Backbone as CSV, one residue per row, in Angstrom:
resi,resn,N_x,N_y,N_z,CA_x,CA_y,CA_z,C_x,C_y,C_z
1,MET,157.148,17.359,157.812,155.731,17.030,157.912,154.890,17.931,157.000
2,ALA,155.214,19.235,156.980,154.457,20.171,156.142,154.596,19.804,154.668
3,ASN,155.804,19.483,154.252,156.026,19.104,152.849,155.328,17.792,152.517
4,PHE,155.301,16.877,153.473,154.602,15.606,153.273,153.112,15.848,153.053
5,LEU,152.528,16.767,153.817,151.105,17.081,153.674,150.820,17.712,152.317
6,THR,151.757,18.520,151.827,151.592,19.139,150.512,151.575,18.074,149.416
7,ILE,152.518,17.139,149.503,152.582,16.057,148.507,151.337,15.173,148.604
8,LEU,150.892,14.902,149.832,149.693,14.093,150.038,148.484,14.769,149.408
9,ARG,148.408,16.083,149.539,147.287,16.836,148.957,147.263,16.692,147.440
10,ILE,148.418,16.736,146.806,148.494,16.598,145.350,147.999,15.222,144.914
11,LEU,148.489,14.182,145.581,148.100,12.819,145.227,146.615,12.583,145.471
12,LEU,146.112,13.122,146.573,144.692,12.961,146.891,143.821,13.671,145.864
13,ALA,144.271,14.844,145.408,143.517,15.590,144.394,143.431,14.790,143.098
14,PHE,144.536,14.187,142.680,144.532,13.380,141.459,143.549,12.218,141.581
15,GLY,143.594,11.534,142.729,142.691,10.407,142.937,141.241,10.843,142.975
16,THR,140.987,11.982,143.587,139.624,12.510,143.669,139.073,12.848,142.295
17,LEU,139.876,13.507,141.489,139.431,13.909,140.155,139.209,12.707,139.242
18,ALA,139.961,11.639,139.473,139.776,10.429,138.666,138.376,9.853,138.865
19,LEU,137.804,10.060,140.041,136.464,9.544,140.336,135.391,10.212,139.473
20,LEU,135.671,11.429,138.995,134.675,12.162,138.212,134.502,11.593,136.808
21,PHE,135.392,10.707,136.408,135.285,10.100,135.084,134.602,8.737,135.124
22,THR,134.113,8.354,136.313,133.474,7.041,136.449,132.007,7.071,136.029
23,GLY,131.376,8.238,136.116,129.958,8.324,135.794,129.054,7.775,136.877
24,SER,129.623,7.451,138.026,128.861,6.881,139.126,128.482,7.971,140.132
25,PRO,127.195,8.110,140.483,126.804,9.124,141.463,127.446,8.891,142.826
26,SER,127.638,7.637,143.204,128.265,7.334,144.494,129.693,7.851,144.537
27,TRP,130.437,7.656,143.450,131.815,8.136,143.399,131.871,9.662,143.332
28,TYR,130.854,10.260,142.726,130.790,11.724,142.683,130.638,12.299,144.091
29,PHE,129.782,11.665,144.899,129.625,12.135,146.269,130.908,11.898,147.067
30,SER,131.611,10.815,146.762,132.907,10.576,147.412,133.892,11.674,147.024
31,ALA,133.900,12.052,145.743,134.772,13.122,145.268,134.409,14.447,145.926
32,PHE,133.115,14.656,146.136,132.631,15.869,146.794,133.234,15.997,148.182
33,TRP,133.166,14.937,148.982,133.692,14.986,150.348,135.214,14.981,150.367
34,LEU,135.834,14.246,149.463,137.298,14.227,149.408,137.862,15.588,149.036
35,THR,137.117,16.342,148.229,137.557,17.689,147.866,137.632,18.575,149.100
36,PHE,136.709,18.396,150.038,136.786,19.128,151.299,138.100,18.814,152.013
37,PHE,138.499,17.538,151.995,139.737,17.131,152.653,140.950,17.739,151.953
38,VAL,140.903,17.798,150.625,141.983,18.432,149.864,142.102,19.898,150.265
39,ILE,140.960,20.559,150.437,140.940,21.969,150.824,141.510,22.151,152.229
40,ILE,141.145,21.262,153.140,141.652,21.334,154.512,143.171,21.182,154.524
41,LEU,143.682,20.255,153.740,145.135,20.043,153.672,145.854,21.270,153.145
42,ASP,145.165,22.057,152.295,145.768,23.262,151.739,146.145,24.236,152.845
43,GLY,145.288,24.370,153.845,145.600,25.264,154.951,146.413,24.591,156.037
44,LEU,146.284,23.270,156.128,146.962,22.543,157.201,148.469,22.521,157.030
45,ASP,148.953,22.394,155.776,150.404,22.320,155.577,151.086,23.618,156.015
46,GLY,150.450,24.759,155.719,151.021,26.033,156.146,151.003,26.182,157.658
47,TYR,149.910,25.745,158.279,149.806,25.818,159.738,150.871,24.951,160.405
48,VAL,151.060,23.738,159.886,152.060,22.825,160.456,153.461,23.401,160.296
49,ALA,153.724,24.020,159.138,155.043,24.609,158.895,155.339,25.708,159.918
50,ARG,154.332,26.538,160.204,154.537,27.616,161.177,154.642,27.063,162.591
51,ALA,153.795,26.093,162.922,153.778,25.538,164.271,155.061,24.773,164.591
52,ARG,155.604,24.089,163.597,156.819,23.281,163.801,158.077,24.032,163.391
53,HIS,157.921,25.304,163.051,159.048,26.140,162.622,159.791,25.513,161.443
54,GLU,159.009,25.038,160.483,159.569,24.415,159.280,159.403,25.307,158.046
55,GLU,159.332,26.619,158.264,159.164,27.559,157.162,160.501,27.739,156.446
56,THR,160.660,27.057,155.332,161.895,27.099,154.563,161.600,27.554,153.140
57,LYS,162.665,27.882,152.393,162.493,28.263,150.994,161.902,27.104,150.197
58,LEU,162.380,25.885,150.487,161.862,24.710,149.799,160.378,24.542,150.086
59,GLY,159.996,24.710,151.341,158.592,24.581,151.705,157.727,25.624,151.033
60,SER,158.260,26.849,150.930,157.519,27.928,150.273,157.285,27.620,148.804
61,VAL,158.332,27.148,148.131,158.211,26.802,146.713,157.293,25.604,146.526
62,LEU,157.447,24.587,147.382,156.630,23.380,147.267,155.157,23.694,147.525
63,ASP,154.891,24.613,148.444,153.511,24.995,148.735,152.858,25.642,147.522
64,ILE,153.607,26.520,146.846,153.085,27.170,145.645,152.884,26.146,144.531
65,LEU,153.850,25.240,144.370,153.723,24.192,143.349,152.494,23.326,143.618
66,GLY,152.302,22.986,144.897,151.138,22.186,145.253,149.837,22.900,144.933
67,ASP,149.789,24.184,145.257,148.591,24.972,144.950,148.331,25.002,143.449
68,ARG,149.390,25.207,142.673,149.243,25.289,141.215,148.752,23.964,140.634
69,ILE,149.378,22.887,141.055,149.036,21.576,140.503,147.586,21.221,140.823
70,VAL,147.204,21.386,142.078,145.841,21.040,142.493,144.818,21.932,141.801
71,GLU,145.061,23.232,141.835,144.123,24.176,141.222,143.964,23.911,139.727
72,ASN,145.081,23.795,139.033,145.023,23.569,137.588,144.378,22.231,137.253
73,ALA,144.656,21.220,138.070,144.072,19.901,137.826,142.543,19.956,137.902
74,TYR,142.026,20.673,138.882,140.570,20.801,139.006,139.973,21.559,137.828
75,TRP,140.554,22.710,137.472,140.005,23.500,136.359,140.066,22.739,135.043
76,VAL,141.193,22.090,134.780,141.342,21.339,133.523,140.361,20.174,133.478
77,THR,140.173,19.485,134.602,139.222,18.376,134.653,137.805,18.866,134.393
78,PHE,137.438,19.973,135.005,136.091,20.525,134.781,135.898,20.907,133.322
79,ALA,136.938,21.454,132.696,136.843,21.812,131.276,136.748,20.564,130.409
80,ALA,137.519,19.520,130.769,137.490,18.272,130.005,136.116,17.611,130.076
81,LEU,135.438,17.794,131.194,134.097,17.221,131.360,133.018,18.107,130.746
82,GLY,133.413,19.271,130.244,132.469,20.172,129.595,131.675,21.040,130.546
83,TRP,132.106,21.151,131.796,131.365,21.930,132.785,131.685,23.420,132.696
84,ILE,132.890,23.758,132.248,133.301,25.156,132.110,133.968,25.322,130.748
85,GLY,134.106,26.576,130.324,134.766,26.834,129.058,136.274,26.649,129.159
86,ALA,136.905,26.341,128.049,138.349,26.120,128.032,139.118,27.386,128.374
87,TRP,138.489,28.551,128.174,139.172,29.812,128.438,139.567,29.938,129.905
88,LEU,138.764,29.343,130.801,139.021,29.513,132.230,140.346,28.882,132.655
89,PRO,140.591,27.594,132.376,141.900,27.039,132.734,143.046,27.677,131.956
90,ILE,142.778,28.169,130.742,143.830,28.841,129.969,144.277,30.110,130.692
91,VAL,143.303,30.879,131.195,143.623,32.106,131.934,144.400,31.781,133.205
92,VAL,143.919,30.784,133.957,144.562,30.420,135.217,145.979,29.891,134.977
93,LEU,146.127,29.031,133.981,147.443,28.481,133.665,148.405,29.573,133.218
94,SER,147.940,30.477,132.374,148.795,31.556,131.872,149.238,32.460,133.013
95,ARG,148.313,32.803,133.883,148.660,33.654,135.024,149.687,32.959,135.905
96,GLY,149.482,31.664,136.153,150.408,30.919,136.997,151.800,30.834,136.406
97,ILE,151.896,30.614,135.106,153.205,30.530,134.444,153.948,31.854,134.548
98,ILE,153.221,32.945,134.344,153.848,34.274,134.396,154.341,34.600,135.806
99,THR,153.468,34.454,136.790,153.855,34.813,138.158,154.917,33.876,138.723
100,ASP,154.830,32.588,138.405,155.818,31.648,138.917,157.183,31.882,138.270
101,GLY,157.171,32.308,136.997,158.433,32.661,136.347,159.093,33.838,137.031
102,ILE,158.287,34.838,137.386,158.806,36.014,138.091,159.294,35.638,139.483
103,ARG,158.531,34.801,140.160,158.910,34.386,141.511,160.183,33.551,141.518
104,SER,160.428,32.814,140.435,161.672,32.043,140.349,162.870,32.983,140.253
105,LEU,162.691,34.103,139.563,163.745,35.112,139.479,163.982,35.734,140.845
106,ALA,162.888,36.014,141.569,163.005,36.579,142.913,163.638,35.565,143.868
107,PHE,163.296,34.288,143.682,163.854,33.231,144.527,165.371,33.158,144.388
108,ALA,165.842,33.366,143.162,167.292,33.358,142.918,167.985,34.503,143.645
109,GLU,167.219,35.563,143.941,167.765,36.716,144.654,167.587,36.591,146.170
110,GLY,167.015,35.465,146.612,166.855,35.232,148.044,165.499,35.570,148.605
111,TYR,164.528,35.860,147.720,163.186,36.214,148.170,162.233,35.032,147.988
112,THR,161.140,35.080,148.748,160.090,34.075,148.623,158.783,34.780,148.273
113,ALA,157.784,34.000,147.910,156.491,34.594,147.540,155.771,35.152,148.756
114,PHE,155.855,34.424,149.891,155.176,34.839,151.108,156.159,34.783,152.272
115,GLY,155.710,35.212,153.419,156.542,35.121,154.605,157.405,36.354,154.827
116,ASP,158.386,36.200,155.722,159.242,37.322,156.106,160.123,37.802,154.960
117,LYS,160.469,36.904,154.052,161.355,37.271,152.947,160.596,37.423,151.632
118,THR,159.349,37.848,151.714,158.529,37.995,150.520,159.125,39.010,149.550
119,MET,158.933,38.768,148.288,159.434,39.664,147.241,158.605,40.940,147.153
120,MET,157.423,40.938,147.754,156.529,42.077,147.671,156.982,43.181,148.613
121,THR,157.129,44.415,148.117,157.538,45.562,148.921,156.421,46.590,149.062
122,ASN,155.586,46.708,148.045,154.476,47.639,148.095,153.420,47.134,149.073
123,PRO,152.993,47.953,150.040,152.018,47.491,151.046,150.710,46.992,150.432
124,ILE,150.223,47.695,149.407,148.969,47.279,148.774,149.160,45.954,148.043
125,GLY,150.273,45.868,147.293,150.561,44.631,146.582,150.767,43.475,147.531
126,LYS,151.419,43.743,148.668,151.644,42.693,149.667,150.319,42.216,150.254
127,PHE,149.391,43.151,150.474,148.084,42.777,151.014,147.318,41.910,150.028
128,ILE,147.343,42.294,148.745,146.575,41.577,147.725,147.111,40.169,147.495
129,THR,148.427,40.031,147.550,149.027,38.737,147.212,149.386,37.877,148.419
130,ALA,149.837,38.502,149.504,150.426,37.728,150.589,149.655,37.750,151.897
131,SER,148.675,38.641,152.049,147.955,38.702,153.315,147.082,37.467,153.498
132,ARG,146.862,37.104,154.736,146.033,35.933,155.025,144.600,36.158,154.565
133,PHE,144.132,37.400,154.668,142.770,37.699,154.246,142.596,37.453,152.754
134,ALA,143.526,37.994,151.944,143.427,37.849,150.489,143.562,36.386,150.082
135,ARG,144.492,35.680,150.710,144.684,34.279,150.378,143.476,33.447,150.799
136,ALA,142.882,33.805,151.949,141.692,33.079,152.419,140.498,33.350,151.503
137,ALA,140.357,34.602,151.050,139.238,34.950,150.167,139.361,34.211,148.837
138,TYR,140.568,34.185,148.296,140.803,33.479,147.036,140.591,31.981,147.210
139,GLY,141.168,31.452,148.282,141.014,30.024,148.544,139.570,29.647,148.802
140,GLY,138.828,30.519,149.485,137.421,30.240,149.750,136.589,30.210,148.477
141,ALA,136.865,31.157,147.576,136.135,31.186,146.303,136.405,29.920,145.499
142,LYS,137.665,29.498,145.468,138.012,28.258,144.757,137.348,27.052,145.411
143,ALA,137.379,27.008,146.737,136.806,25.867,147.457,135.320,25.717,147.149
144,ILE,134.591,26.824,147.219,133.152,26.767,146.936,132.912,26.375,145.481
145,ALA,133.711,26.938,144.575,133.557,26.609,143.153,133.802,25.121,142.912
146,PHE,134.834,24.570,143.531,135.185,23.162,143.304,134.085,22.219,143.817
147,VAL,133.661,22.417,145.068,132.677,21.493,145.640,131.305,21.661,144.979
148,MET,130.944,22.902,144.669,129.653,23.135,144.024,129.645,22.598,142.599
149,MET,130.775,22.700,141.919,130.857,22.201,140.552,130.629,20.688,140.526
150,ILE,131.163,19.996,141.507,131.004,18.538,141.567,129.571,18.148,141.923
151,ILE,129.031,18.755,142.985,127.689,18.369,143.441,126.620,18.770,142.435
152,ALA,126.900,19.804,141.627,125.908,20.272,140.651,125.864,19.405,139.399
153,HIS,126.867,18.551,139.215,126.931,17.753,137.988,126.902,16.250,138.256
154,VAL,126.337,15.851,139.382,126.255,14.413,139.676,125.400,13.728,138.611
155,PRO,125.937,12.728,137.920,125.175,12.049,136.851,124.294,10.928,137.408
156,ASN,123.265,10.588,136.666,122.413,9.436,137.014,121.995,9.453,138.487
157,MET,121.513,10.601,138.930,121.161,10.753,140.341,120.122,9.729,140.789
158,TYR,119.248,9.306,139.891,118.205,8.336,140.240,118.796,6.987,140.655
159,MET,120.071,6.757,140.316,120.706,5.487,140.668,121.363,5.536,142.048
160,TYR,121.366,6.718,142.665,122.017,6.853,143.968,121.095,6.310,145.053
161,LYS,121.410,5.153,145.576,120.517,4.413,146.472,120.133,5.175,147.748
162,PRO,121.092,5.863,148.429,120.693,6.526,149.681,119.706,7.669,149.478
163,MET,119.468,8.096,148.252,118.595,9.238,148.003,117.133,8.806,147.871
164,SER,116.268,9.519,148.552,114.843,9.237,148.476,114.245,9.896,147.235
165,ILE,113.007,9.567,146.931,112.321,10.152,145.783,112.197,11.669,145.958
166,GLY,111.867,12.089,147.184,111.724,13.515,147.455,113.029,14.270,147.246
167,GLN,114.125,13.685,147.714,115.435,14.317,147.544,115.815,14.385,146.072
168,PHE,115.491,13.335,145.329,115.790,13.329,143.898,115.004,14.421,143.174
169,ILE,113.746,14.593,143.522,112.924,15.626,142.902,113.476,17.010,143.225
170,TRP,113.879,17.198,144.509,114.447,18.498,144.900,115.704,18.793,144.101
171,TYR,116.577,17.794,143.982,117.828,17.994,143.244,117.534,18.316,141.778
172,SER,116.611,17.606,141.171,116.275,17.828,139.769,115.751,19.244,139.540
173,GLN,114.968,19.744,140.504,114.386,21.076,140.376,115.400,22.188,140.609
174,HIS,116.428,21.905,141.397,117.387,22.942,141.780,118.766,22.753,141.162
175,GLN,118.924,21.780,140.285,120.241,21.531,139.699,120.736,22.757,138.929
176,GLY,119.830,23.421,138.216,120.223,24.616,137.469,120.763,25.702,138.385
177,LEU,120.147,25.852,139.558,120.609,26.838,140.535,121.993,26.477,141.061
178,LEU,122.195,25.186,141.327,123.496,24.734,141.814,124.593,25.002,140.782
179,ILE,124.280,24.760,139.517,125.248,25.019,138.445,125.562,26.510,138.358
180,THR,124.543,27.351,138.505,124.750,28.804,138.460,125.660,29.259,139.592
181,ILE,125.421,28.752,140.796,126.261,29.100,141.948,127.706,28.670,141.704
182,ALA,127.869,27.456,141.167,129.206,26.951,140.879,129.920,27.846,139.871
183,ASN,129.202,28.250,138.821,129.803,29.102,137.793,130.158,30.482,138.338
184,VAL,129.274,31.044,139.162,129.530,32.374,139.732,130.807,32.360,140.559
185,PHE,130.964,31.359,141.406,132.164,31.294,142.243,133.413,30.947,141.416
186,ALA,133.219,30.225,140.316,134.348,29.967,139.420,134.844,31.273,138.811
187,TYR,133.920,32.131,138.386,134.301,33.426,137.820,134.937,34.328,138.881
188,ILE,134.408,34.283,140.096,134.997,35.067,141.189,136.426,34.606,141.463
189,ALA,136.619,33.289,141.480,137.952,32.734,141.735,138.941,33.149,140.656
190,VAL,138.514,33.105,139.407,139.410,33.492,138.305,139.735,34.982,138.372
191,THR,138.735,35.792,138.749,138.981,37.227,138.901,140.011,37.484,139.988
192,PHE,139.862,36.806,141.128,140.849,36.897,142.202,142.227,36.480,141.698
193,CYS,142.245,35.394,140.938,143.503,34.853,140.410,144.245,35.901,139.591
194,VAL,143.539,36.560,138.689,144.156,37.571,137.825,144.581,38.792,138.634
195,LEU,143.706,39.275,139.511,144.009,40.465,140.302,145.217,40.259,141.210
196,ARG,145.358,39.046,141.775,146.490,38.762,142.661,147.782,38.581,141.890
197,GLY,147.675,38.409,140.580,148.891,38.275,139.782,149.459,39.608,139.330
198,ILE,148.606,40.633,139.264,149.052,41.948,138.779,150.148,42.551,139.655
199,PRO,150.026,42.582,141.001,151.097,43.151,141.821,152.437,42.431,141.652
200,VAL,152.391,41.126,141.438,153.629,40.366,141.237,154.332,40.841,139.962
201,ILE,153.545,41.065,138.917,154.113,41.541,137.649,154.703,42.930,137.829
202,LEU,154.010,43.794,138.555,154.511,45.149,138.784,155.795,45.144,139.605
203,GLU,155.887,44.253,140.588,157.089,44.159,141.429,158.286,43.625,140.654
204,SER,158.033,42.900,139.576,159.131,42.260,138.844,160.055,43.273,138.176
205,LYS,159.581,44.491,137.971,160.369,45.511,137.273,161.704,45.746,137.958
206,ARG,161.724,45.761,139.296,162.967,46.059,140.009,164.012,44.965,139.835
207,PHE,163.576,43.728,139.638,164.542,42.646,139.444,165.226,42.764,138.082
208,PHE,164.459,43.130,137.079,165.044,43.318,135.755,165.915,44.564,135.712
209,THR,165.542,45.593,136.476,166.350,46.809,136.548,167.676,46.533,137.225
210,GLN,167.637,45.745,138.319,168.865,45.376,139.014,169.788,44.585,138.109
211,GLU,169.220,43.663,137.347,170.017,42.842,136.433,170.671,43.716,135.363
212,LYS,169.929,44.701,134.857,170.475,45.594,133.840,171.621,46.414,134.390
213,GLN,171.449,46.908,135.632,172.503,47.719,136.254,173.757,46.889,136.500
214,GLU,173.582,45.640,136.902,174.732,44.762,137.146,175.480,44.479,135.845
215,ASN,174.730,44.287,134.758,175.368,44.032,133.470,176.148,45.246,132.980
216,GLU,175.610,46.458,133.245,176.284,47.681,132.811,177.578,47.898,133.589
217,GLN,177.546,47.478,134.873,178.759,47.620,135.697,179.835,46.615,135.299
Protein backbone atom coordinates (compact mmCIF):
# COMPACT_ATOMS: atom_id res chain seq x y z
CA MET A 1 0.00 0.00 0.00
CA ALA A 2 2.82 2.43 0.88
CA ASN A 3 4.57 1.80 -2.43
CA PHE A 4 1.28 2.21 -4.28
CA LEU A 5 0.79 5.63 -2.66
CA THR A 6 4.31 6.64 -3.70
CA ILE A 7 3.64 5.69 -7.33
CA LEU A 8 0.25 7.43 -7.20
CA ARG A 9 1.95 10.60 -5.95
CA ILE A 10 4.35 10.58 -8.91
CA LEU A 11 1.56 10.16 -11.46
CA LEU A 12 -0.59 12.80 -9.78
CA ALA A 13 2.33 15.26 -9.79
CA PHE A 14 2.84 14.77 -13.54
CA GLY A 15 -0.85 15.34 -14.21
CA THR A 16 -0.92 18.40 -11.97
CA LEU A 17 2.08 20.01 -13.65
CA ALA A 18 0.58 19.40 -17.09
CA LEU A 19 -2.28 21.72 -16.10
CA LEU A 20 0.18 24.63 -15.77
CA PHE A 21 0.76 24.61 -19.52
CA THR A 22 -2.91 25.17 -20.34
CA GLY A 23 -2.92 28.90 -19.63
CA SER A 24 -6.32 28.54 -17.99
CA PRO A 25 -6.85 30.18 -14.57
CA SER A 26 -9.37 27.47 -13.64
CA TRP A 27 -6.82 24.72 -14.28
CA TYR A 28 -4.21 26.69 -12.34
CA PHE A 29 -6.45 26.71 -9.28
CA SER A 30 -7.02 22.97 -9.79
CA ALA A 31 -3.23 22.50 -9.89
CA PHE A 32 -2.96 24.59 -6.73
CA TRP A 33 -5.28 22.28 -4.77
CA LEU A 34 -3.92 19.09 -6.33
CA THR A 35 -0.43 20.11 -5.22
CA PHE A 36 -1.70 20.04 -1.64
CA PHE A 37 -2.83 16.45 -2.25
CA VAL A 38 0.58 15.55 -3.69
CA ILE A 39 2.17 16.98 -0.53
CA ILE A 40 -0.18 15.01 1.72
CA LEU A 41 0.69 11.78 -0.11
CA ASP A 42 4.37 12.52 0.52
CA GLY A 43 3.86 12.09 4.25
CA LEU A 44 1.10 9.52 3.99
CA ASP A 45 3.18 6.82 2.29
CA GLY A 46 5.74 6.88 5.10
CA TYR A 47 3.02 6.81 7.75
CA VAL A 48 1.30 3.85 6.09
CA ALA A 49 4.61 1.99 5.80
CA ARG A 50 5.24 2.39 9.54
CA ALA A 51 1.65 1.64 10.55
CA ARG A 52 1.44 -1.51 8.40
CA HIS A 53 5.02 -2.56 9.19
CA GLU A 54 5.94 -2.35 5.51
CA GLU A 55 9.29 -0.61 6.05
CA THR A 56 11.50 -2.40 3.54
CA LYS A 57 14.66 -1.56 1.59
CA LEU A 58 12.57 -1.38 -1.58
CA GLY A 59 10.13 1.00 0.08
CA SER A 60 12.98 3.18 1.33
CA VAL A 61 14.52 3.43 -2.13
CA LEU A 62 11.14 3.96 -3.82
CA ASP A 63 10.27 6.72 -1.35
CA ILE A 64 13.49 8.58 -2.17
CA LEU A 65 12.94 8.07 -5.91
CA GLY A 66 9.41 9.41 -5.56
CA ASP A 67 10.64 12.46 -3.69
CA ARG A 68 13.30 13.12 -6.33
CA ILE A 69 10.97 12.72 -9.29
CA VAL A 70 8.22 14.92 -7.84
CA GLU A 71 10.58 17.60 -6.54
CA ASN A 72 12.61 17.79 -9.74
CA ALA A 73 9.48 17.79 -11.89
CA TYR A 74 8.13 20.84 -10.07
CA TRP A 75 11.41 22.79 -10.20
CA VAL A 76 12.02 21.99 -13.87
CA THR A 77 8.43 22.94 -14.77
CA PHE A 78 8.73 26.25 -12.94
CA ALA A 79 11.99 26.96 -14.78
CA ALA A 80 10.44 25.99 -18.13
CA LEU A 81 7.62 28.46 -17.47
CA GLY A 82 10.16 31.17 -16.67
CA TRP A 83 9.14 31.56 -13.03
CA ILE A 84 12.58 30.69 -11.60
CA GLY A 85 16.12 30.69 -12.91
CA ALA A 86 17.55 27.55 -14.50
CA TRP A 87 20.28 27.48 -11.84
CA LEU A 88 17.78 26.34 -9.20
CA PRO A 89 16.78 22.98 -10.75
CA ILE A 90 20.42 22.48 -11.81
CA VAL A 91 21.54 22.76 -8.17
CA VAL A 92 18.75 20.48 -6.94
CA LEU A 93 19.35 17.89 -9.66
CA SER A 94 23.11 17.89 -9.10
CA ARG A 95 22.72 17.47 -5.36
CA GLY A 96 20.25 14.63 -5.87
CA ILE A 97 22.52 12.78 -8.30
CA ILE A 98 25.48 13.03 -5.93
CA THR A 99 23.66 11.94 -2.78
CA ASP A 100 21.67 9.19 -4.50
CA GLY A 101 24.89 7.82 -6.01
CA ILE A 102 26.41 7.66 -2.53
CA ARG A 103 23.28 6.11 -1.07
CA SER A 104 23.31 3.42 -3.76
CA LEU A 105 26.80 2.46 -2.59
CA ALA A 106 25.56 2.37 1.01
CA PHE A 107 22.53 0.34 -0.08
CA ALA A 108 24.85 -2.29 -1.54
CA GLU A 109 26.42 -2.54 1.92
CA GLY A 110 23.02 -3.11 3.56
CA TYR A 111 22.28 0.45 4.66
CA THR A 112 19.32 2.69 3.90
CA ALA A 113 18.98 6.47 3.80
CA PHE A 114 16.58 6.59 6.75
CA GLY A 115 15.24 4.28 9.40
CA ASP A 116 16.95 1.80 11.70
CA LYS A 117 19.56 0.85 9.10
CA THR A 118 20.44 4.38 8.06
CA MET A 119 23.90 4.96 6.63
CA MET A 120 24.30 8.03 8.83
CA THR A 121 26.44 7.47 11.96
CA ASN A 122 27.27 11.01 13.02
CA PRO A 123 24.52 12.31 15.37
CA ILE A 124 24.56 15.80 13.84
CA GLY A 125 24.54 14.45 10.31
CA LYS A 126 21.74 12.04 11.21
CA PHE A 127 19.68 14.91 12.63
CA ILE A 128 20.18 17.08 9.54
CA THR A 129 19.36 14.36 7.04
CA ALA A 130 17.18 11.77 8.74
CA SER A 131 15.35 13.40 11.66
CA ARG A 132 11.64 14.02 11.30
CA PHE A 133 12.15 17.66 12.21
CA ALA A 134 14.70 18.29 9.45
CA ARG A 135 12.68 16.38 6.89
CA ALA A 136 9.50 18.22 7.91
CA ALA A 137 11.24 21.61 7.72
CA TYR A 138 12.61 20.85 4.26
CA GLY A 139 9.32 19.41 3.08
CA GLY A 140 7.42 22.39 4.48
CA ALA A 141 9.65 24.88 2.67
CA LYS A 142 9.15 23.00 -0.60
CA ALA A 143 5.40 22.72 -0.05
CA ILE A 144 4.98 26.46 0.52
CA ALA A 145 7.24 27.26 -2.44
CA PHE A 146 5.29 24.95 -4.77
CA VAL A 147 1.78 26.15 -3.88
CA MET A 148 2.77 29.81 -3.69
CA MET A 149 4.59 29.61 -7.02
CA ILE A 150 1.42 28.34 -8.69
CA ILE A 151 -1.04 30.76 -7.08
CA ALA A 152 1.30 33.71 -7.72
CA HIS A 153 1.43 33.07 -11.47
CA VAL A 154 -2.21 32.42 -12.35
CA PRO A 155 -2.66 33.79 -15.90
CA ASN A 156 -5.66 35.71 -17.23
CA MET A 157 -7.14 36.10 -13.76
CA TYR A 158 -9.92 38.32 -15.13
CA MET A 159 -11.28 35.26 -16.95
CA TYR A 160 -11.74 33.29 -13.72
CA LYS A 161 -15.53 33.34 -13.32
CA PRO A 162 -15.83 32.62 -9.55
CA MET A 163 -13.68 35.69 -8.80
CA SER A 164 -15.36 38.99 -8.07
CA ILE A 165 -14.07 42.38 -9.22
CA GLY A 166 -12.86 43.13 -5.70
CA GLN A 167 -10.94 39.86 -5.47
CA PHE A 168 -9.38 40.48 -8.87
CA ILE A 169 -8.22 43.94 -7.81
CA TRP A 170 -6.76 42.53 -4.58
CA TYR A 171 -4.88 39.84 -6.48
CA SER A 172 -3.55 42.34 -9.03
CA GLN A 173 -2.28 44.60 -6.24
CA HIS A 174 -0.64 41.80 -4.26
CA GLN A 175 0.64 39.52 -7.03
CA GLY A 176 4.16 40.92 -6.65
CA LEU A 177 4.10 40.08 -2.94
CA LEU A 178 2.92 36.55 -3.67
CA ILE A 179 5.75 36.07 -6.16
CA THR A 180 8.28 37.35 -3.60
CA ILE A 181 7.01 34.91 -0.96
CA ALA A 182 7.19 32.07 -3.47
CA ASN A 183 10.77 32.97 -4.41
CA VAL A 184 11.88 33.33 -0.78
CA PHE A 185 10.62 29.86 0.11
CA ALA A 186 12.14 28.46 -3.08
CA TYR A 187 15.54 29.77 -1.99
CA ILE A 188 15.01 28.41 1.54
CA ALA A 189 14.12 25.00 0.11
CA VAL A 190 17.22 24.92 -2.09
CA THR A 191 19.39 25.94 0.86
CA PHE A 192 17.92 23.10 2.91
CA CYS A 193 18.49 20.77 -0.04
CA VAL A 194 22.21 21.59 -0.23
CA LEU A 195 22.78 21.57 3.54
CA ARG A 196 21.10 18.16 3.92
CA GLY A 197 23.34 16.76 1.21
CA ILE A 198 26.62 17.74 2.88
CA PRO A 199 26.47 15.14 5.73
CA VAL A 200 25.76 12.38 3.20
CA ILE A 201 28.89 13.34 1.26
CA LEU A 202 30.96 13.41 4.45
CA GLU A 203 29.66 9.97 5.50
CA SER A 204 30.58 8.49 2.12
CA LYS A 205 34.30 8.57 2.97
CA ARG A 206 34.06 5.42 5.11
CA PHE A 207 32.53 3.40 2.28
CA PHE A 208 35.36 4.26 -0.07
CA THR A 209 37.89 3.57 2.69
CA GLN A 210 36.36 0.15 3.33
CA GLU A 211 36.48 -0.65 -0.38
CA LYS A 212 40.15 0.36 -0.54
CA GLN A 213 41.02 -1.81 2.46
CA GLU A 214 39.21 -4.80 0.94
CA ASN A 215 41.08 -4.37 -2.34
CA GLU A 216 44.43 -4.21 -0.51
CA GLN A 217 43.62 -7.42 1.35
